[in-house]
N, C-alpha and C positions, 0 to 999 in steps of 0.2 A: 504495502499499500504506499502512495508516496504519499511524501511530510504534506501539500497542500488537503489533497483530500481524508489524512488524516485528522489535521488540522478543524476541519471542518465537517469531519463524522458526526459531531451527534446535533449538527444543524440539524440533519433529517429527520430526526426526532422531538425538536422544540415546537410543532407547529402548534400543539396544546399548552408551549408555554407563552406562545410567542399571543398565544388569543387571549392568556390572561392577562400580561402584559399591556393591551390596551388597555382592559380597565383599572387595571393599580397602576403602582407610580413609585418603586423602587428609586431610590436615586444611588448611582454610580463610582457618579467621576470623584469621589471624596477624597480617592489617593491621589491624585493629581501630583505630582512633586516641582518648588519651584528651582525653575533653572536660571542659568544666562540666555538669552537671547539674540538673536542675530536683529544686525538692526532693518532689513527689511520683515521682520517680524512686527517687529516694534512699531516702525509706520505703517503696517497694516492696521496692524488693533487701533495704535489713533488712531486713526480714519475714521475707524470705525464712531468713537462719539464726537466726531463735528457731523457725521451724516446722519441726520435723522429722518428724513421720507423716507418712505416704505419706493423703491429702487422700481418703477416701469421696463419690462422686456420691451428691448428695442432687437429686430429683427434685421437680416439683411436682404430675406425673399420672402415671398410666400408660405411656399412650403415648409420654413423654418417656425412662422408663426403659426402656423396649422398645427405642425405637430406640440409646439408648444398649449395649443387650446385644448386639442385634443386630451394633453395627460390635463395640463388645470381643473377639466370637467370631470376624467375617473379619478383622479385623487381629493379634486373636491368631495365628491360621493363620498367615496371613502372617509373623510376626513369628517363630513357632519355628524357624525354622533359624536364627536369632541369636542366643535364649533360651529355651533349651529346659527349662527350668524352671516347671513352669504360674505359681507363687506369683509367681515374681520378673519377670514379664511382666505377670502382672493389675497388680502394684504398679509398673509403668515403663507401661506404658499410664495407670491410669484415674490415674496424675502428667501427663503429658503431659494427658490432656482436661481436667484440674480444671487447668492452669496454662497451657495455650495459649488455654483460652472467657475466664479470669478477666484474661488478658493482653487477650482483645480478638483472639483469631488463628483461622486455621484451623487445624483439630488438623492436619487431612492437611498443612498448607504446615511446621506444628513438625517431623513425624516428616519430610516431604523434607528439612530441613534436618537434622537430626543424622544423620540415615543420610548424606548428602553430607560432615557434618562429623565424623565418629565413627566409621561406621558402626557404631552402637546398642553402643559401647563404654565402660561407663563410665571407665576406665579413663584414656580413650586423653589422650596430650600430643604436642604439635605440638612441633617444634622450635626454637620461636619458648617456648612455656610457654604453649600454650593447652589448658583444661583438657573434662575430660570431654565426657558427652553433646553438648553447643552447646559445646564451644572454646572458652571462656568465658577469656579473658585474665584474667593475675593482676589490672591493674591496675583491675578494676572493684572487688575488695575492697578496694583500698586508699583509693577513689574516695569508698568509704561510712562510711573509718573501722577497717575491720578488714579487717588484712594475714596474717591467717589463710588463704593459699591453696589446703592443704589442704580445706575445708569446701568448693569446689568441684568434690571428687568425693563430696558427699553429692547423692543423687538427687535430690531437690527444689528442693535448692539451686541446684544447677545447673542445672535447665530450668526453673526459676522468675527464676534470672539473665538466661539466655537466651534468654526468654518476652518479657520484658521488659526488655532491650535493644533485642532487635527491633522492640517495639511504640516505644517510643523511634525508634529509624532511621525507623520509617513514618511516625509521626507527623509527624516535622522532615519531611518527604518528601511531607508531605497526601496519606499513602494509597498511595502509587506503590512499586509492587513493586518495579518491577523498580530505580529509587533505593535503594528502601529495601531491600534482599537488599545491593546493591553496597554499602552503607554499613555490615550486618555483617560484610561481607568484607574493607573497606576497600578497595572497587577500583568507587566511584561512576563509573557510566558504561559499563563495558565489561560485555560480552556474559555472557560463559563462566558466572561464576557465578551470575547468576540465573535462566541457561537449565537450566544443574543442579539445580538445584535446584525452579524450577517441571518442571521433567524429571523426577526426581523422586516430586514432588508427587502423581503420579499414577500411581504406584502403592499412594500408601495414599488415594485418594477413593474 
């Protein structure tokens, strides 16, 4: 059995767990470790605070726009149980789309991570203080020179922090999802968290 297969083997057995996660909200990112950041990461995180408006996707051609609209319609229906208001749901999804693609991440992966981390609760707080949709630890706001952790509840700020942090960890692990997700959770090398996120991702693919 290959390493990739063995890392993901128990995903096939997580359908029940994934279903439960959609209705429950455990937090997993509280073991993230504070570490020195590259200047590019600091810059990306810093720009999140200044950019307040939900981004409106722009497309170079009609087909790309249609792909996005189909995705938005299908994903919106799946998310309706968690976010009943259409405008709130639309702004959330278009922001996830924008921030995930901006960070070079698969949108379904980011949605899977959000499901596991906060169950789509904007104001989720873990017992160790991780905040928001992507359960960003407060130290991330401090390392870029801004200690106002309340900003981590702002939708776009939280999503951009989370996406940039995940991108940072994936880059450190040379694109390896298993170890990159483990770093995000603070449990590098252990299978439980990567399997949960990759299992949840299937719902949003």
